[in-house]
PDB file of N, CA, C and O in Angstrom, chain B, residues numbered from 101:
ATOM      1  N   UNK B 101      51.989 -60.211  68.445  1.00  0.00           N
ATOM      2  CA  UNK B 101      53.201 -59.514  68.876  1.00  0.00           C
ATOM      3  C   UNK B 101      54.243 -59.152  68.042  1.00  0.00           C
ATOM      4  O   UNK B 101      54.867 -58.091  68.061  1.00  0.00           O
ATOM      5  N   UNK B 102      54.423 -60.293  67.161  1.00  0.00           N
ATOM      6  CA  UNK B 102      55.633 -60.373  66.332  1.00  0.00           C
ATOM      7  C   UNK B 102      55.087 -58.975  65.148  1.00  0.00           C
ATOM      8  O   UNK B 102      55.756 -57.978  64.876  1.00  0.00           O
ATOM      9  N   UNK B 103      53.952 -59.258  64.716  1.00  0.00           N
ATOM     10  CA  UNK B 103      53.351 -58.275  63.300  1.00  0.00           C
ATOM     11  C   UNK B 103      53.193 -57.112  64.464  1.00  0.00           C
ATOM     12  O   UNK B 103      53.268 -56.042  63.861  1.00  0.00           O
ATOM     13  N   UNK B 104      53.041 -56.912  65.616  1.00  0.00           N
ATOM     14  CA  UNK B 104      53.242 -55.629  66.074  1.00  0.00           C
ATOM     15  C   UNK B 104      54.465 -54.769  65.683  1.00  0.00           C
ATOM     16  O   UNK B 104      54.435 -53.700  65.072  1.00  0.00           O
ATOM     17  N   UNK B 105      55.580 -55.453  66.162  1.00  0.00           N
ATOM     18  CA  UNK B 105      57.080 -55.139  66.034  1.00  0.00           C
ATOM     19  C   UNK B 105      57.243 -55.294  64.372  1.00  0.00           C
ATOM     20  O   UNK B 105      58.036 -54.455  63.944  1.00  0.00           O
ATOM     21  N   UNK B 106      56.774 -56.026  63.497  1.00  0.00           N
ATOM     22  CA  UNK B 106      57.026 -55.760  62.086  1.00  0.00           C
ATOM     23  C   UNK B 106      56.270 -54.354  61.729  1.00  0.00           C
ATOM     24  O   UNK B 106      56.967 -53.498  61.184  1.00  0.00           O
ATOM     25  N   UNK B 107      55.186 -54.114  61.938  1.00  0.00           N
ATOM     26  CA  UNK B 107      54.576 -52.558  62.083  1.00  0.00           C
ATOM     27  C   UNK B 107      55.499 -51.692  61.962  1.00  0.00           C
ATOM     28  O   UNK B 107      55.725 -50.929  61.023  1.00  0.00           O
ATOM     29  N   UNK B 108      56.231 -51.876  63.304  1.00  0.00           N
ATOM     30  CA  UNK B 108      57.040 -50.631  64.041  1.00  0.00           C
ATOM     31  C   UNK B 108      58.273 -50.066  62.946  1.00  0.00           C
ATOM     32  O   UNK B 108      58.564 -48.966  62.474  1.00  0.00           O
ATOM     33  N   UNK B 109      58.911 -51.717  62.807  1.00  0.00           N
ATOM     34  CA  UNK B 109      60.355 -51.602  61.898  1.00  0.00           C
ATOM     35  C   UNK B 109      59.806 -51.441  60.262  1.00  0.00           C
ATOM     36  O   UNK B 109      60.587 -50.738  59.622  1.00  0.00           O
ATOM     37  N   UNK B 110      59.060 -51.759  59.745  1.00  0.00           N
ATOM     38  CA  UNK B 110      58.375 -51.368  58.177  1.00  0.00           C
ATOM     39  C   UNK B 110      59.075 -49.746  57.816  1.00  0.00           C
ATOM     40  O   UNK B 110      59.297 -48.845  58.626  1.00  0.00           O
ATOM     41  N   UNK B 111      59.223 -49.749  56.911  1.00  0.00           N
ATOM     42  CA  UNK B 111      59.327 -48.636  56.284  1.00  0.00           C
ATOM     43  C   UNK B 111      58.020 -48.098  55.653  1.00  0.00           C
ATOM     44  O   UNK B 111      57.239 -48.593  54.841  1.00  0.00           O
ATOM     45  N   UNK B 112      58.061 -46.487  56.539  1.00  0.00           N
ATOM     46  CA  UNK B 112      56.548 -46.142  56.308  1.00  0.00           C
ATOM     47  C   UNK B 112      56.420 -45.142  54.961  1.00  0.00           C
ATOM     48  O   UNK B 112      57.186 -44.243  54.616  1.00  0.00           O
ATOM     49  N   UNK B 113      55.222 -45.599  54.340  1.00  0.00           N
ATOM     50  CA  UNK B 113      54.725 -45.377  53.100  1.00  0.00           C
ATOM     51  C   UNK B 113      54.493 -43.667  52.827  1.00  0.00           C
ATOM     52  O   UNK B 113      54.280 -42.819  53.693  1.00  0.00           O
ATOM     53  N   UNK B 114      54.584 -43.504  51.637  1.00  0.00           N
ATOM     54  CA  UNK B 114      55.011 -41.884  51.003  1.00  0.00           C
ATOM     55  C   UNK B 114      53.920 -41.003  51.817  1.00  0.00           C
ATOM     56  O   UNK B 114      54.257 -39.990  52.430  1.00  0.00           O
ATOM     57  N   UNK B 115      52.417 -41.533  51.765  1.00  0.00           N
ATOM     58  CA  UNK B 115      51.671 -40.991  52.410  1.00  0.00           C
ATOM     59  C   UNK B 115      51.700 -40.792  53.838  1.00  0.00           C
ATOM     60  O   UNK B 115      51.260 -39.778  54.381  1.00  0.00           O
ATOM     61  N   UNK B 116      52.388 -42.078  54.634  1.00  0.00           N
ATOM     62  CA  UNK B 116      52.505 -41.970  56.184  1.00  0.00           C
ATOM     63  C   UNK B 116      53.508 -40.606  56.394  1.00  0.00           C
ATOM     64  O   UNK B 116      53.364 -39.823  57.332  1.00  0.00           O
ATOM     65  N   UNK B 117      54.435 -40.488  55.455  1.00  0.00           N
ATOM     66  CA  UNK B 117      55.736 -39.567  55.935  1.00  0.00           C
ATOM     67  C   UNK B 117      55.382 -37.796  55.757  1.00  0.00           C
ATOM     68  O   UNK B 117      55.713 -36.798  56.396  1.00  0.00           O
ATOM     69  N   UNK B 118      54.387 -38.092  54.317  1.00  0.00           N
ATOM     70  CA  UNK B 118      53.828 -36.778  54.678  1.00  0.00           C
ATOM     71  C   UNK B 118      52.771 -36.737  55.658  1.00  0.00           C
ATOM     72  O   UNK B 118      52.525 -35.531  55.666  1.00  0.00           O
ATOM     73  N   UNK B 119      52.203 -37.119  56.260  1.00  0.00           N
ATOM     74  CA  UNK B 119      51.227 -36.840  57.385  1.00  0.00           C
ATOM     75  C   UNK B 119      51.941 -36.534  58.661  1.00  0.00           C
ATOM     76  O   UNK B 119      51.543 -35.745  59.517  1.00  0.00           O
ATOM     77  N   UNK B 120      53.137 -37.305  58.701  1.00  0.00           N
ATOM     78  CA  UNK B 120      54.102 -37.065  60.009  1.00  0.00           C
ATOM     79  C   UNK B 120      54.666 -35.839  59.394  1.00  0.00           C
ATOM     80  O   UNK B 120      54.492 -34.848  60.103  1.00  0.00           O
ATOM     81  N   UNK B 121      55.223 -35.641  58.401  1.00  0.00           N
ATOM     82  CA  UNK B 121      55.679 -34.273  58.348  1.00  0.00           C
ATOM     83  C   UNK B 121      54.890 -32.936  58.685  1.00  0.00           C
ATOM     84  O   UNK B 121      55.399 -32.068  59.394  1.00  0.00           O
ATOM     85  N   UNK B 122      53.412 -32.800  58.050  1.00  0.00           N
ATOM     86  CA  UNK B 122      52.600 -32.334  58.234  1.00  0.00           C
ATOM     87  C   UNK B 122      52.235 -32.432  60.104  1.00  0.00           C
ATOM     88  O   UNK B 122      52.299 -31.306  60.596  1.00  0.00           O
ATOM     89  N   UNK B 123      51.948 -33.344  60.962  1.00  0.00           N
ATOM     90  CA  UNK B 123      51.980 -33.439  62.218  1.00  0.00           C
ATOM     91  C   UNK B 123      52.855 -32.588  62.861  1.00  0.00           C
ATOM     92  O   UNK B 123      52.577 -31.762  63.730  1.00  0.00           O
ATOM     93  N   UNK B 124      54.274 -32.927  62.224  1.00  0.00           N
ATOM     94  CA  UNK B 124      55.829 -31.693  62.826  1.00  0.00           C
ATOM     95  C   UNK B 124      55.403 -30.599  62.983  1.00  0.00           C
ATOM     96  O   UNK B 124      55.257 -30.155  64.121  1.00  0.00           O
ATOM     97  N   UNK B 125      55.064 -29.809  61.773  1.00  0.00           N
ATOM     98  CA  UNK B 125      54.953 -28.835  61.201  1.00  0.00           C
ATOM     99  C   UNK B 125      53.917 -28.237  61.840  1.00  0.00           C
ATOM    100  O   UNK B 125      53.986 -27.020  62.011  1.00  0.00           O
ATOM    101  N   UNK B 126      53.079 -28.770  62.185  1.00  0.00           N
ATOM    102  CA  UNK B 126      51.531 -27.853  62.683  1.00  0.00           C
ATOM    103  C   UNK B 126      52.031 -27.782  64.293  1.00  0.00           C
ATOM    104  O   UNK B 126      51.780 -26.764  64.937  1.00  0.00           O
ATOM    105  N   UNK B 127      52.850 -29.065  64.995  1.00  0.00           N
ATOM    106  CA  UNK B 127      53.565 -29.107  66.161  1.00  0.00           C
ATOM    107  C   UNK B 127      54.436 -27.836  66.081  1.00  0.00           C
ATOM    108  O   UNK B 127      54.319 -26.934  66.911  1.00  0.00           O
ATOM    109  N   UNK B 128      55.195 -27.796  65.195  1.00  0.00           N
ATOM    110  CA  UNK B 128      56.034 -26.554  65.577  1.00  0.00           C
ATOM    111  C   UNK B 128      55.515 -25.395  65.356  1.00  0.00           C
ATOM    112  O   UNK B 128      56.050 -24.468  65.964  1.00  0.00           O
ATOM    113  N   UNK B 129      54.528 -25.113  64.592  1.00  0.00           N
ATOM    114  CA  UNK B 129      54.170 -23.563  64.531  1.00  0.00           C
ATOM    115  C   UNK B 129      52.823 -23.558  65.724  1.00  0.00           C
ATOM    116  O   UNK B 129      51.957 -22.684  65.712  1.00  0.00           O
ATOM    117  N   UNK B 130      52.847 -24.495  66.540  1.00  0.00           N
ATOM    118  CA  UNK B 130      51.956 -24.253  67.879  1.00  0.00           C
ATOM    119  C   UNK B 130      52.614 -23.647  69.031  1.00  0.00           C
ATOM    120  O   UNK B 130      52.108 -22.840  69.811  1.00  0.00           O
ATOM    121  N   UNK B 131      54.274 -24.315  69.064  1.00  0.00           N
ATOM    122  CA  UNK B 131      55.372 -23.928  69.568  1.00  0.00           C
ATOM    123  C   UNK B 131      55.833 -22.364  69.512  1.00  0.00           C
ATOM    124  O   UNK B 131      55.952 -21.635  70.497  1.00  0.00           O
ATOM    125  N   UNK B 132      56.117 -21.932  67.883  1.00  0.00           N
ATOM    126  CA  UNK B 132      56.330 -21.022  67.550  1.00  0.00           C
ATOM    127  C   UNK B 132      55.619 -19.686  68.203  1.00  0.00           C
ATOM    128  O   UNK B 132      56.106 -18.710  68.776  1.00  0.00           O
ATOM    129  N   UNK B 133      53.869 -20.156  67.782  1.00  0.00           N
ATOM    130  CA  UNK B 133      53.230 -19.137  68.588  1.00  0.00           C
ATOM    131  C   UNK B 133      53.380 -18.984  70.077  1.00  0.00           C
ATOM    132  O   UNK B 133      53.181 -17.886  70.596  1.00  0.00           O
ATOM    133  N   UNK B 134      53.766 -20.167  70.877  1.00  0.00           N
ATOM    134  CA  UNK B 134      53.967 -19.674  71.973  1.00  0.00           C
ATOM    135  C   UNK B 134      54.898 -18.809  72.547  1.00  0.00           C
ATOM    136  O   UNK B 134      54.941 -17.846  73.313  1.00  0.00           O
ATOM    137  N   UNK B 135      55.682 -19.578  71.828  1.00  0.00           N
ATOM    138  CA  UNK B 135      57.365 -18.659  71.750  1.00  0.00           C
ATOM    139  C   UNK B 135      56.646 -16.813  71.610  1.00  0.00           C
ATOM    140  O   UNK B 135      56.256 -15.981  72.429  1.00  0.00           O
ATOM    141  N   UNK B 136      56.764 -16.860  70.271  1.00  0.00           N
ATOM    142  CA  UNK B 136      56.143 -15.337  70.043  1.00  0.00           C
ATOM    143  C   UNK B 136      54.938 -14.472  71.014  1.00  0.00           C
ATOM    144  O   UNK B 136      54.879 -13.243  70.972  1.00  0.00           O
ATOM    145  N   UNK B 137      54.280 -15.060  71.625  1.00  0.00           N
ATOM    146  CA  UNK B 137      53.653 -14.893  72.502  1.00  0.00           C
ATOM    147  C   UNK B 137      54.131 -14.418  73.885  1.00  0.00           C
ATOM    148  O   UNK B 137      53.720 -13.345  74.326  1.00  0.00           O
ATOM    149  N   UNK B 138      55.020 -15.216  74.608  1.00  0.00           N
ATOM    150  CA  UNK B 138      56.029 -14.666  75.582  1.00  0.00           C
ATOM    151  C   UNK B 138      56.749 -13.877  75.086  1.00  0.00           C
ATOM    152  O   UNK B 138      57.014 -13.096  76.000  1.00  0.00           O
ATOM    153  N   UNK B 139      57.426 -13.455  73.903  1.00  0.00           N
ATOM    154  CA  UNK B 139      58.052 -12.774  73.259  1.00  0.00           C
ATOM    155  C   UNK B 139      57.437 -11.202  73.472  1.00  0.00           C
ATOM    156  O   UNK B 139      58.102 -10.339  74.046  1.00  0.00           O
ATOM    157  N   UNK B 140      56.261 -10.983  73.005  1.00  0.00           N
ATOM    158  CA  UNK B 140      55.574 -10.206  72.718  1.00  0.00           C
ATOM    159  C   UNK B 140      55.651  -9.660  74.510  1.00  0.00           C
ATOM    160  O   UNK B 140      56.243  -8.677  74.957  1.00  0.00           O
ATOM    161  N   UNK B 141      55.024 -10.451  75.081  1.00  0.00           N
ATOM    162  CA  UNK B 141      54.885 -10.129  76.519  1.00  0.00           C
ATOM    163  C   UNK B 141      56.478  -9.578  77.128  1.00  0.00           C
ATOM    164  O   UNK B 141      56.503  -8.796  78.078  1.00  0.00           O
ATOM    165  N   UNK B 142      57.513  -9.970  76.609  1.00  0.00           N
ATOM    166  CA  UNK B 142      58.609  -9.758  77.400  1.00  0.00           C
ATOM    167  C   UNK B 142      59.110  -8.319  77.085  1.00  0.00           C
ATOM    168  O   UNK B 142      59.626  -7.466  77.807  1.00  0.00           O
ATOM    169  N   UNK B 143      58.820  -8.334  75.905  1.00  0.00           N
ATOM    170  CA  UNK B 143      59.059  -6.527  74.956  1.00  0.00           C
ATOM    171  C   UNK B 143      57.839  -5.478  75.447  1.00  0.00           C
ATOM    172  O   UNK B 143      57.915  -4.262  75.271  1.00  0.00           O
ATOM    173  N   UNK B 144      56.922  -6.019  75.966  1.00  0.00           N
ATOM    174  CA  UNK B 144      56.176  -4.950  76.460  1.00  0.00           C
ATOM    175  C   UNK B 144      56.556  -4.662  78.178  1.00  0.00           C
ATOM    176  O   UNK B 144      56.254  -3.672  78.845  1.00  0.00           O
ATOM    177  N   UNK B 145      57.081  -5.510  78.473  1.00  0.00           N
ATOM    178  CA  UNK B 145      57.567  -5.548  79.718  1.00  0.00           C
ATOM    179  C   UNK B 145      58.709  -4.241  79.640  1.00  0.00           C
ATOM    180  O   UNK B 145      58.714  -3.128  80.166  1.00  0.00           O
ATOM    181  N   UNK B 146      59.688  -4.967  78.696  1.00  0.00           N
ATOM    182  CA  UNK B 146      60.805  -4.071  78.469  1.00  0.00           C
ATOM    183  C   UNK B 146      60.542  -2.847  78.400  1.00  0.00           C
ATOM    184  O   UNK B 146      60.908  -2.133  79.334  1.00  0.00           O
ATOM    185  N   UNK B 147      59.928  -2.344  77.424  1.00  0.00           N
ATOM    186  CA  UNK B 147      59.409  -1.239  76.836  1.00  0.00           C
ATOM    187  C   UNK B 147      58.483  -0.232  78.156  1.00  0.00           C
ATOM    188  O   UNK B 147      58.335   0.974  77.959  1.00  0.00           O
ATOM    189  N   UNK B 148      57.982  -0.824  79.313  1.00  0.00           N
ATOM    190  CA  UNK B 148      57.241  -0.176  80.486  1.00  0.00           C
ATOM    191  C   UNK B 148      58.920   0.223  81.496  1.00  0.00           C
ATOM    192  O   UNK B 148      59.117   1.240  82.160  1.00  0.00           O
ATOM    193  N   UNK B 149      59.812  -0.852  81.307  1.00  0.00           N
ATOM    194  CA  UNK B 149      60.752  -0.643  82.317  1.00  0.00           C
ATOM    195  C   UNK B 149      61.820   0.585  81.446  1.00  0.00           C
ATOM    196  O   UNK B 149      62.260   1.632  81.921  1.00  0.00           O
ATOM    197  N   UNK B 150      62.003   0.096  80.221  1.00  0.00           N
ATOM    198  CA  UNK B 150      62.796   1.503  79.533  1.00  0.00           C
ATOM    199  C   UNK B 150      62.077   3.124  80.172  1.00  0.00           C
ATOM    200  O   UNK B 150      62.714   4.121  80.511  1.00  0.00           O
ATOM    201  N   UNK B 151      60.414   2.905  80.175  1.00  0.00           N
ATOM    202  CA  UNK B 151      60.184   4.149  80.063  1.00  0.00           C
ATOM    203  C   UNK B 151      60.262   4.849  81.988  1.00  0.00           C
ATOM    204  O   UNK B 151      60.448   5.965  82.473  1.00  0.00           O
ATOM    205  N   UNK B 152      60.018   3.543  82.525  1.00  0.00           N
ATOM    206  CA  UNK B 152      60.114   3.998  83.887  1.00  0.00           C
ATOM    207  C   UNK B 152      61.726   4.362  84.161  1.00  0.00           C
ATOM    208  O   UNK B 152      62.050   5.023  85.148  1.00  0.00           O
ATOM    209  N   UNK B 153      62.456   3.992  83.439  1.00  0.00           N
ATOM    210  CA  UNK B 153      63.808   4.447  83.854  1.00  0.00           C
ATOM    211  C   UNK B 153      64.346   6.098  83.114  1.00  0.00           C
ATOM    212  O   UNK B 153      65.042   6.985  83.607  1.00  0.00           O
ATOM    213  N   UNK B 154      63.960   6.038  82.339  1.00  0.00           N
ATOM    214  CA  UNK B 154      63.827   7.214  81.328  1.00  0.00           C
ATOM    215  C   UNK B 154      63.349   8.519  81.810  1.00  0.00           C
ATOM    216  O   UNK B 154      63.796   9.652  81.630  1.00  0.00           O
ATOM    217  N   UNK B 155      61.781   7.852  82.821  1.00  0.00           N
ATOM    218  CA  UNK B 155      61.255   9.028  83.776  1.00  0.00           C
ATOM    219  C   UNK B 155      62.158   9.539  84.578  1.00  0.00           C
ATOM    220  O   UNK B 155      62.424  10.735  84.693  1.00  0.00           O
ATOM    221  N   UNK B 156      62.794   8.359  85.320  1.00  0.00           N
ATOM    222  CA  UNK B 156      63.453   8.701  86.567  1.00  0.00           C
ATOM    223  C   UNK B 156      64.592   9.398  86.113  1.00  0.00           C
ATOM    224  O   UNK B 156      64.788  10.498  86.630  1.00  0.00           O
ATOM    225  N   UNK B 157      65.537   8.919  85.093  1.00  0.00           N
ATOM    226  CA  UNK B 157      66.329  10.042  84.663  1.00  0.00           C
ATOM    227  C   UNK B 157      66.356  11.230  84.976  1.00  0.00           C
ATOM    228  O   UNK B 157      67.172  11.748  85.739  1.00  0.00           O
ATOM    229  N   UNK B 158      64.798  12.161  83.989  1.00  0.00           N
ATOM    230  CA  UNK B 158      64.863  12.999  83.627  1.00  0.00           C
ATOM    231  C   UNK B 158      64.210  13.843  84.805  1.00  0.00           C
ATOM    232  O   UNK B 158      64.222  15.074  84.833  1.00  0.00           O
ATOM    233  N   UNK B 159      63.629  13.012  85.788  1.00  0.00           N
ATOM    234  CA  UNK B 159      63.270  13.787  86.829  1.00  0.00           C
ATOM    235  C   UNK B 159      64.395  13.859  88.358  1.00  0.00           C
ATOM    236  O   UNK B 159      64.222  14.355  89.472  1.00  0.00           O
ATOM    237  N   UNK B 160      65.500  13.139  87.759  1.00  0.00           N
ATOM    238  CA  UNK B 160      66.741  13.504  88.875  1.00  0.00           C
ATOM    239  C   UNK B 160      66.677  12.525  89.628  1.00  0.00           C
ATOM    240  O   UNK B 160      67.661  12.421  90.360  1.00  0.00           O
ATOM    241  N   UNK B 161      65.772  11.618  89.767  1.00  0.00           N
ATOM    242  CA  UNK B 161      65.655  10.461  90.773  1.00  0.00           C
ATOM    243  C   UNK B 161      67.249   9.823  90.971  1.00  0.00           C
ATOM    244  O   UNK B 161      67.967   9.403  90.063  1.00  0.00           O
ATOM    245  N   UNK B 162      67.537   9.876  92.266  1.00  0.00           N
ATOM    246  CA  UNK B 162      68.462   8.422  92.211  1.00  0.00           C
ATOM    247  C   UNK B 162      68.577   7.082  92.093  1.00  0.00           C
ATOM    248  O   UNK B 162      69.686   6.550  92.144  1.00  0.00           O
TER     249      UNK B 162
END
């Protein structure tokens, strides 16, 4: 139990720090890719909406 606490509280090695940074960067990339996918769909939806509204305006629909 004491050893487990010591392991948690010790200063990480440079290699461990780099591994953590890599893991954090990979996780952030996955989140950014998911956000990009969401935004691409949002833009497509808004483009379709704009096209529909312009069509209604040109057709004289109220």
